[in-house]
C-alpha positions, 0 to 999 in steps of 0.5 A: 348951388350947395345952399340950394336943393332940387325940390322939383322939375317942370315937365312941360305944358298942361293945356293951353292956358299956361298951366304946367306939369310939375314933378315934386321930389319932396317927401310930401309932394304937395309941400313943394308950394311951401318952399316958394319962391323957387329958382331955376339953375339959371337964376329965374325966380318963381315966386308963386306956385299953385297946385291945380290938380294931379295927373299921371306922375305929376301935379298940374300947377299955375306959376306966376308969369306963365300964361301961355302953352308956349311959355310953359313948354319952354320950361320943360326939364327946368329943375326947381331949387329951394334954399336949404335952410327952408327945408326940413332937417332930415333924420340921421339915416336920410340924405338930400341927393345933392349932398351925396353927389360928388362924394368919394366911395371907398370899399371897407379896405379903404380902396377908392371905388369912385365918385358918386355921379348921381342918385337914381330911383327906378322904383325899387329903391335908390341907387348910387351911380358911381364913376370909377376913378380911371373913367369907363362905365359907371356902376350902380350901387344899391343904396342900402345899409348892407351895401353902404354902411357909412355915409360921412358927409363931414369928411366927404366920403362913403364906405361901401361893402358892394355885392361880390363882383359889382366893381370887378376889374 
């Protein structure tokens, strides 16, 4: 699905008439409706999304074809994807998470530290979850200019200057 970017996630039912809770991953959260039709990972298409309100940490929305609480609950955890070509171009220092996942991470001396498994954000900035080459516990690398001075999407690699001891072993 490299031609698609995850722009949101359904978080279950809101009320009993088929409305859903919708988490938007867009820089301007309400812009998620502009990218419809959206598709799920299994190919289900959602042609129309109408925001109906805003709750705690999510919007409430109506999605075409969803009319009952049970149908809305069945979609809980469903990621929503938009075609990459309909999304805005990013500045040079910003990246779609999908583009970072799978990249090799090397230290400034060229040694392989691992591969990006996920991009996380717990409120204090993005973290790259890096899986070491031999397996074992993943390492959370701060995704800052100091710790990650180079992201080279063309060559599929990241150069990292991690804090001392982060990749000990």
